[in-house]
C-alpha positions, 0 to 999 in steps of 0.5 A: 353723917351722910346720905351715903353712909346711911345707905351703906349702913342700910344696905351692909345690914341688910345683907349680913342679916339674911345670911344669919337667917340662912345659917340659922335655916340651914344649920339650926332649925331643923336639920331633917326638914328640907324645907327649912334648908331650901329657906336657908339656901335662899336666904344666904343667897340673897344675902351674898347677892346684897353684899356684892351689890354693896360691895360694887356700889361703895368701893372700888376694885372688888375682886373678880370672884367675888362679884362671879360669887355674887352673880352666882348667887343670883342664878341660885335664887329663882331655883331655890325659891320654886323649890321651896314653894313646892317643899312646903307642900311636901311635894318634892323631895330632893333628887339628883335631876334637880340640880339641872336647875342649878346647871348655870349658876355651878358653871358661873361659880366655876368660871368665876376667876375668869368671868370679866364685867366688860366681856361677859356680863355686858355682852349679854351675860347679865341680861339672861341672869335677869331673864332667868331670874323673873321666869323663876320668880313668876313662875314660883308666884304661880304655883304658890297660887295654885296651891294655896288651897294645900297651905293654911292661910298662915302657911300661904300668907308667908310663902305669898310675902317671900314671893312678893319681896324676892320677886320686887327685889330682882324686878328692881335689878331688871328695871335698872339694866333692862328698863333704865328706870331706876338707880341700881342701889335701890335694888339692895335697899329694897331687899334690906327692908324685905328682910328686916320685915321678914325677920321680925314676921320669922320671928313671931310666926315661925313655929306656927308656920313650919308647925309640922317639923315642931310636931314632929319634935314633940312626938319624935316620929322621923321621917322614915317612920312617917313615909313607912305609915303614908305608904301603910295608909295609902296602900290600905285605901287602894286595897281595901277601900274602908271610904265606902263605909259611910260610917268611917273614921278616924278611931276605925282606921287607927284600930285596922292599921294599929296606928294611933290616932294621933300619929294619924292625924299628923300623917295627914297633916304633914304628908298627905297635906289635907284632913281625914275627911278629906282624904277620905272624901278624896277617894269616894270622889274618885269612885264617883267619877267612875260611876257617874261614867259608866252608869248613866241609870244611876241617879246622883243620890244612889251614886253618893250612898254607893261611895260613902257619903252618908248625904246628897249634900255632903257629897255635892260639896265634896265632889265640887271642892275636888272636881270645880263642878257638879255631879250632874254637869260632871256626868252630863260632860263625860257621858255625851 
């Protein structure tokens, strides 16, 4: 067996593995999860891109339409990764407007039978594709880093591994065509290594990474019910201000809204993306910010107790967590 044969096998298996992962997340893992579907679509597009590259390297006369399907898949990678990162935090629901990000890829797909390599891709089309991908992937990485406090350690590690892996894969295409630094076949080889690693990582940790979905299954809470409970909590906090009670607890909220505690805990974690304590303190901090700006004669300690905190230290800690500054510095900045 020659080196060429080994490279062919590695690249082919990597592409097929990615497609299998994509189908698994798209169809079998969690049919109600936007996050799962986006991840599945991402793996599917990456797999198609690798298969296209492998055929281009090792065979002659690859059909033009399939070459363009591979380029279409490449166009979809950046937007899919960005929306997947956002969906991990549940900050995005799929709306028709989101399709704007996929228009270039859709146009390429519709024109697949006619766009030639020489007259389109080598005349600026491939350069535009590479820059589009790099820009989306860098934005995805920045968004992930900005939202890191919204994820648990395992979720953030997974998001970081995925983003860096895809970024390295795409950058190899960029460095090959734009910078002339490496052979073309490096990209499918590197992605195959990445997808092998990600596959084993998911096999071990998938249930933990997607713990929200597994909790939904265990208690049979559908998406509409979860959204209804979320809305009820938000409305209650906005209208009744229960957070001003410095002895307020999850048990009290459960009694007042007639929602079991275990469901409340699930909604705080999966829909509001923070614990009950952090959620309550976030409202207290917003109230404190208003008082600090409007009542300069109030002491910081009196503001703390008026807003529902039971100690000055807990107030200072929560305030700095949500504003990145101290109450005194915040007042100084907004009263001068």
